[in-house]
C-alpha positions in Angstrom: 0.0 0.1 0.0 1.2 3.5 -0.9 1.9 5.7 2.2 1.5 8.9 0.5 -0.4 9.7 -2.5 -1.8 13.2 -3.3 -2.9 14.0 -6.8 -4.2 17.3 -8.0 -5.8 17.4 -11.2 -5.6 20.7 -13.0 -6.8 22.3 -16.3 -9.4 24.7 -17.6 -13.0 24.4 -16.8 -14.7 21.7 -18.7 -11.5 19.6 -19.3 -12.9 16.8 -17.2 -11.2 17.0 -13.8 -14.1 15.9 -11.8 -15.0 12.9 -13.7 -11.5 11.8 -14.2 -10.8 12.5 -10.5 -13.8 10.2 -9.4 -12.6 7.5 -11.7 -9.0 7.8 -10.7 -10.0 7.6 -6.9 -11.8 4.4 -7.5 -8.9 2.9 -9.5 -6.5 3.7 -6.7 -8.8 3.2 -3.6 -8.3 6.7 -2.5 -10.7 9.4 -1.3 -11.7 12.0 -3.9 -12.2 15.7 -3.2 -13.8 18.3 -5.7 -12.5 21.6 -4.4 -15.3 23.5 -6.1 -17.9 21.4 -4.4 -16.0 22.0 -1.1 -16.2 25.8 -1.6 -20.1 25.6 -2.3 -20.5 23.6 0.8 -18.7 26.0 2.8 -20.6 29.1 1.6 -23.8 27.2 1.2 -24.3 28.3 -2.4 -23.0 27.6 -5.8 -19.7 28.7 -7.2 -21.5 31.4 -9.2 -23.4 32.6 -6.3 -20.2 33.1 -4.3 -18.6 35.0 -7.0 -21.7 37.3 -7.3 -22.3 37.6 -3.4 -18.9 37.6 -1.9 -16.5 38.4 -4.8 -13.7 36.6 -6.2 -11.2 37.6 -3.4 -13.4 35.8 -0.9 -13.7 32.8 -3.2 -9.9 32.5 -3.7 -9.3 32.9 0.1 -11.6 30.0 0.8 -10.2 28.0 -2.1 -6.8 28.5 -0.7 -7.7 27.4 2.9 -9.7 24.4 1.7 -6.8 23.4 -0.7 -4.5 23.5 2.5 -6.8 21.1 4.1 -6.3 18.4 1.4 -2.5 18.8 2.0 -2.9 17.3 5.4 -4.2 14.2 4.0 -1.9 11.2 3.2 -3.9 10.0 0.5 -6.3 12.0 -1.7 -7.3 12.8 -5.2 -8.3 16.5 -5.6 -10.1 18.0 -8.6 -9.1 21.6 -8.4 -11.1 24.6 -9.8 -10.1 26.1 -13.1 -8.1 29.0 -11.4 -6.7 27.2 -8.3 -3.3 26.2 -9.9 -3.1 29.7 -11.5 -2.0 31.3 -8.1 1.7 30.6 -7.4 1.0 30.2 -3.7 -1.3 27.3 -4.5 1.0 25.7 -6.9 3.9 26.0 -4.4 1.8 24.5 -1.6 0.7 21.5 -3.8 4.6 20.8 -4.9 6.2 21.5 -1.6 3.9 19.0 0.2 4.8 16.3 -2.2 1.6 16.4 -4.1 1.6 15.5 -7.7 0.0 17.9 -10.2 -1.6 16.7 -13.3 -2.5 18.9 -16.2 -5.5 17.4 -18.1 -4.7 19.2 -21.6 -8.0 19.1 -23.7 -8.1 21.0 -26.8 -10.0 24.2 -26.7 -12.4 23.1 -29.4 -13.4 20.2 -27.0 -13.7 22.5 -23.9 -16.0 24.8 -25.8 -18.3 22.3 -26.9 -18.9 21.0 -23.3 -19.6 24.5 -22.0 -22.6 25.9 -23.9 -25.4 26.7 -21.6 -23.1 26.5 -18.6 -22.1 30.2 -18.3 -24.7 30.3 -15.3 -22.6 27.7 -13.4 -19.2 29.0 -14.3 -18.6 32.7 -13.2 -15.5 33.2 -15.4 -17.3 31.9 -18.6 -19.1 35.2 -19.6 -18.8 34.5 -23.4 -16.9 32.2 -25.6 -14.4 35.0 -26.4 -13.8 35.9 -22.8 -13.3 32.1 -21.8 -10.9 31.9 -24.8 -8.9 34.9 -23.4 -8.9 33.2 -19.9 -7.8 30.0 -21.3 -5.0 31.5 -23.0 -3.9 33.4 -19.9 -3.9 30.2 -17.7 -2.4 27.6 -20.1 1.2 28.6 -18.9 0.3 28.0 -15.4 -1.3 24.5 -16.2 1.9 23.6 -17.9 3.8 24.1 -14.7 2.1 20.7 -13.5 4.4 17.9 -12.7 2.6 15.7 -15.4 1.2 16.9 -18.6 -1.3 14.6 -20.0 -2.3 15.5 -23.5 -5.8 14.4 -24.3 -8.1 14.2 -27.2 -11.1 15.1 -25.2 -13.1 11.8 -26.3 -11.4 9.6 -23.7 -13.8 8.2 -21.2 -12.9 8.9 -17.4 -11.5 5.4 -16.7 -9.0 5.8 -19.7 -7.9 9.2 -18.4 -7.4 7.5 -14.9 -5.4 4.8 -16.6 -3.2 7.3 -18.3 -2.7 9.2 -15.0 -1.7 6.1 -13.1 0.7 5.2 -16.0 2.2 8.5 -15.8 2.7 8.5 -12.0 6.4 8.3 -10.9 7.3 5.2 -9.0 3.7 3.7 -9.1 3.1 0.4 -10.8 0.2 0.4 -13.3 -2.7 -1.6 -11.8 -1.9 -0.3 -8.3 
């Protein structure tokens, strides 16, 4: 049994972090945490409502606080929010704690095809053009992840989980 395994899935909204994280957690027998869900529970409202009622600074502060709680766990798979890994302090906390960041790199065309009608759920998705600008701004931060998985976007979550496991350093496939 692995003593410590903390994996942080990073990438833009709509890249499949939550579904892949759930599949990865099931594959490895490790608890799963969706950071956006934790924030919603903490505030008692949706992410979009948190942004509109409390503002992005309050959201980011709670995000950083909750991220730190995951760093205390020995074994966890975390689906981060689209902006979590874009803050240097969050990246540093993940990496300095021994966490493994994995960038799920899905083509823009796939992401945008997954987001129609979701702009109400995603506060940073005001329009396709605004989302494209945000994607362009964030991609360099995502590329700072320890593992970079180039995906086509049509892989089922179990296949993404398998590819993450195969890319993990020092962990035999099938663990």
